[in-house]
C-alpha positions in Angstrom: 6.9 -26.3 -3.8 6.0 -22.7 -5.0 4.0 -22.8 -8.2 5.9 -21.8 -11.1 3.1 -21.3 -13.5 0.1 -19.3 -12.7 -2.1 -21.6 -14.9 -2.1 -24.4 -12.8 -3.7 -22.3 -9.8 -7.1 -24.0 -9.1 -10.2 -22.1 -9.4 -12.4 -20.9 -6.4 -14.8 -23.1 -5.6 -17.3 -20.5 -3.6 -19.4 -23.4 -2.0 -15.8 -24.5 -0.2 -14.3 -21.4 1.8 -13.1 -22.7 5.2 -9.9 -21.7 5.9 -9.2 -17.7 6.4 -6.9 -17.7 3.6 -9.7 -19.4 1.4 -12.1 -16.8 2.7 -9.8 -14.4 1.6 -9.5 -15.9 -2.3 -13.0 -15.6 -2.2 -13.4 -12.4 -1.1 -10.8 -11.0 -3.5 -12.7 -12.2 -6.4 -15.9 -11.0 -5.0 -14.8 -7.5 -4.5 -12.5 -7.1 -7.8 -13.3 -9.5 -10.5 -12.1 -9.5 -14.4 -13.2 -6.5 -16.0 -11.7 -3.7 -18.6 -8.3 -2.9 -17.1 -9.5 1.3 -17.8 -12.1 0.7 -16.3 -11.9 3.2 -12.8 -15.9 2.9 -11.3 -14.9 -1.1 -11.6 -11.6 0.2 -9.6 -13.3 2.2 -7.3 -16.1 -0.2 -7.0 -13.3 -2.7 -5.8 -11.1 -0.5 -3.4 -14.6 0.0 -1.6 -15.3 -3.6 -0.6 -11.7 -4.2 -0.2 -11.4 -1.5 2.2 -14.2 -2.9 4.0 -13.4 -6.5 3.7 -13.8 -7.8 7.6 -11.8 -11.1 6.9 -9.2 -9.0 4.8 -9.0 -6.3 7.5 -8.7 -8.6 10.5 -6.5 -10.7 9.4 -3.8 -7.6 8.3 -4.5 -5.5 11.4 -2.8 -2.2 11.3 0.2 -2.5 8.5 0.8 -4.5 6.2 4.4 -4.9 3.9 4.1 -4.5 -0.1 6.4 -4.9 -2.5 8.1 -7.4 -5.5 8.4 -10.7 -5.0 11.8 -12.1 -5.2 12.5 -15.8 -5.8 16.0 -16.0 -4.3 14.9 -14.0 -0.8 12.0 -16.0 -0.5 9.1 -15.6 1.8 10.5 -13.8 5.1 9.5 -10.1 4.6 12.4 -9.6 7.0 14.7 -10.2 4.1 13.2 -7.6 1.7 13.8 -4.0 1.2 10.1 -3.2 1.3 7.3 -0.5 2.1 4.9 -0.2 5.1 1.3 0.7 4.0 -1.6 0.9 6.5 -4.4 -2.0 5.7 -7.2 0.5 4.9 -4.7 2.6 2.7 -3.0 -0.4 1.0 -6.4 -2.4 0.4 -8.1 0.8 -1.4 -5.2 2.2 -3.6 -3.3 -0.7 -4.0 -4.9 -4.1 -4.1 -8.0 -2.8 -5.9 -5.6 -2.0 -8.9 -5.5 -5.7 -9.3 -8.2 -8.0 -10.7 -8.6 -11.8 -9.6 -9.5 -14.7 -12.3 -10.8 -17.1 -9.3 -7.8 -19.1 -9.7 -5.3 -19.4 -6.5 -3.7 -21.9 -4.3 -2.7 -22.1 -0.7 0.1 -24.0 0.7 2.8 -23.9 3.2 6.9 -22.4 3.1 8.1 -23.2 6.1 6.4 -21.3 9.1 4.4 -19.2 6.8 1.2 -20.0 4.9 1.2 -18.8 1.1 -2.0 -17.5 -0.6 -1.3 -17.3 -4.1 -3.9 -15.7 -6.5 -3.7 -15.3 -10.1 -3.8 -11.6 -11.1 -4.1 -9.0 -13.8 -3.3 -5.2 -13.3 -5.2 -2.5 -14.2 -3.0 -1.3 -16.7 -4.8 1.1 -18.6 -6.1 3.8 -15.7 -5.3 7.6 -15.9 -2.1 8.8 -14.1 -4.1 10.2 -11.2 -6.0 6.9 -10.5 -2.8 5.1 -9.1 -1.2 5.6 -5.6 1.9 7.4 -7.0 3.5 7.4 -10.4 5.0 3.8 -10.6 6.6 4.6 -13.9 8.9 7.0 -12.6 11.0 3.7 -12.7 10.9 1.9 -15.7 11.4 -1.3 -14.0 8.9 -0.8 -11.4 6.3 -0.1 -13.9 7.2 -2.9 -16.0 7.0 -5.1 -13.1 3.5 -3.9 -12.2 2.9 -4.9 -15.8 4.2 -8.2 -15.4 2.4 -9.0 -12.4 0.9 -12.3 -12.6 -0.1 -13.4 -8.9 -0.1 -12.0 -5.7 1.4 -13.8 -2.8 -0.1 -12.7 0.5 2.2 -13.9 3.5 0.6 -15.5 6.5 2.5 -16.1 9.8 -0.3 -17.7 11.6 -3.7 -15.9 11.3 -1.7 -12.6 10.7 -1.5 -11.2 7.1 2.0 -9.7 7.2 2.7 -9.2 3.7 1.9 -9.0 -0.2 4.1 -9.7 -2.6 3.3 -9.1 -6.6 4.8 -11.7 -8.2 6.1 -10.7 -11.9 6.6 -12.8 -15.5 8.0 -11.0 -18.1 7.0 -12.4 -21.5 10.3 -11.9 -23.9 8.0 -12.2 -26.8 6.5 -8.8 -25.7 8.3 -5.0 -25.7 9.3 -3.6 -22.7 6.6 -0.9 -21.5 7.4 3.0 -21.7 5.1 5.7 -20.2 6.7 9.1 -19.5 7.4 11.0 -16.6 6.9 14.4 -16.0 9.7 14.7 -12.7 6.2 15.5 -10.9 4.8 13.4 -7.7 1.5 15.6 -7.5 -0.2 17.8 -10.2 -3.1 19.1 -11.0 -5.8 18.0 -13.9 -7.3 20.1 -16.1 -10.1 21.2 -13.7 -7.8 22.4 -11.1 -8.3 19.3 -9.1 -5.2 17.8 -7.2 -3.4 14.6 -8.2 -3.1 11.6 -7.9 -6.9 11.9 -6.5 -6.5 8.3 -5.0 -4.2 9.5 -2.1 -6.5 12.0 -0.8 -8.4 11.7 2.0 -11.6 12.6 0.4 -10.9 9.2 -1.8 -10.0 7.1 1.3 -12.7 8.1 3.8 -16.4 8.3 4.2 -17.7 11.7 3.1 -19.3 11.7 6.6 -16.0 10.8 8.7 -16.2 14.3 10.7 -12.2 13.6 11.3 -11.6 14.2 7.2 -11.3 18.3 7.3 -8.9 18.0 10.7 -7.0 15.0 9.3 -6.1 16.8 5.9 -5.4 20.1 8.3 -2.8 18.3 10.3 -1.1 16.5 7.2 -1.1 19.8 5.3 0.9 21.3 8.5 3.1 18.4 9.1 4.0 18.2 5.0 4.8 21.6 5.2 7.5 21.0 8.1 8.6 17.9 6.6 9.5 20.0 3.0 11.5 22.6 5.7 13.6 19.3 6.6 13.8 18.0 3.7 12.3 14.7 5.1 10.5 14.0 1.8 14.2 13.7 0.2 14.0 10.0 2.0 10.0 9.4 2.6 9.5 9.1 -1.0 8.9 6.3 -3.5 12.2 7.3 -5.1 14.3 7.0 -1.3 18.3 7.0 -2.8 18.8 5.0 0.9 16.8 2.0 0.2 15.5 1.1 4.0 14.6 -2.4 5.1 11.2 -0.4 5.5 10.3 2.4 3.5 7.2 4.9 5.3 5.9 7.1 2.7 5.4 10.6 3.7 4.8 13.1 0.7 1.1 11.7 0.4 -1.3 11.8 2.5 -3.0 8.1 2.1 0.0 6.3 2.2 1.6 8.8 5.3 -0.8 7.3 7.9 0.8 4.1 7.8 3.7 5.8 9.6 1.7 7.9 11.8 2.7 5.9 15.0 6.2 5.9 14.1 7.3 8.9 13.2 5.6 10.3 16.8 8.5 7.7 18.2 11.3 8.5 16.4 11.1 12.5 16.9 10.3 11.5 20.4 13.6 10.0 20.2 15.6 12.4 18.0 16.1 9.3 15.7 15.5 11.2 12.4 17.3 11.6 10.3 19.4 8.6 11.0 22.8 8.5 11.2 24.9 9.3 8.0 28.0 7.0 7.7 29.1 9.0 4.7 29.1 12.3 6.2 29.4 10.9 10.4 26.5 13.0 11.1 25.0 11.9 14.0 21.2 10.9 13.9 18.6 13.6 14.8 17.5 16.8 13.9 20.2 18.7 16.0 17.7 21.7 16.7 15.2 20.8 19.7 13.0 23.6 19.1 12.5 22.5 16.0 11.9 18.7 17.2 9.9 19.8 19.3 7.5 21.9 16.8 7.8 18.5 14.3 7.0 16.6 17.4 4.0 18.3 18.0 2.4 18.4 14.5 3.2 14.8 14.1 1.2 13.4 17.5 -1.7 15.6 16.1 -1.5 14.0 12.7 -1.2 10.7 14.5 -4.2 11.2 16.5 -6.4 12.8 13.9 -5.2 9.7 11.8 -6.0 7.1 14.8 -10.0 9.0 15.2 -10.7 8.7 11.6 -9.5 5.2 10.7 -11.5 4.0 14.0 -14.6 5.9 12.5 -14.5 4.1 9.1 -14.2 1.0 11.3 -17.2 1.6 13.6 -19.4 3.5 10.7 -19.1 1.2 7.9 -20.3 -1.7 7.3 -18.0 -4.5 7.0 -18.5 -7.4 4.5 -17.3 -10.9 5.4 -17.0 -14.1 3.3 -18.8 -17.2 4.8 -17.8 -20.5 4.7 
């Protein structure tokens, strides 16, 4: 049975870690403990630890699904319209935006195992410290602020999805944060924002693939804009696909790098438009060939950069 009240979740006992969900629970608490929600240094430290948390990364593999929990849909990720993220990106940018008190529960929900972690969202960070302006949608921003637990959904030993469980206190007013309609901008010093979307934030300074990865993404993004790809592959995608790949930010675009090559090879992007009767594909072989070339270069550089991180950074693990 699902926990209706996060206050009844049990406290982590660091001496009792045994199962994979238990070890992950302990690791989340150690990496991202409760702190001042405006402390950007604590968030950055948490992000680095989570991105190199061996148990977590091994359980996810390449990709994890991320979205808000809906009790009517339950725990099957296939029932959701949800965002797909690279595991390294998710841990460093998204998961690190939450703090963990140490209360959790592991339970069975049908064929799936669910780890429910009591949490608090870091709601006091600067705009450039979030993966994108969540407040572009007041409803989404409120849902992040109201997150009281994260539900990590396992199929066997594979961590397939993370779902935010929101509970709004009806005695509190709804939050308001103005959005200036910009997905990207520069700060007062001329630095690109959001800073956490950049490869310089995600990757180690010594990663030799960082410059080429950045160049390959920017060339690809320019072609995306020319063909209006980003009108769908952005956080406010009007089509609401069952699995959304974000392409308008460097780090988030890593999640869809392999799928992008596949759909371009099949000339399946953009998809069929049933409203206009337009068939799938770019309908321009020269443009598709060039876009495919850029996508293949980006995919290869992304593979190399992430493999370097796995091979040349010391992973952390929680011992039972």
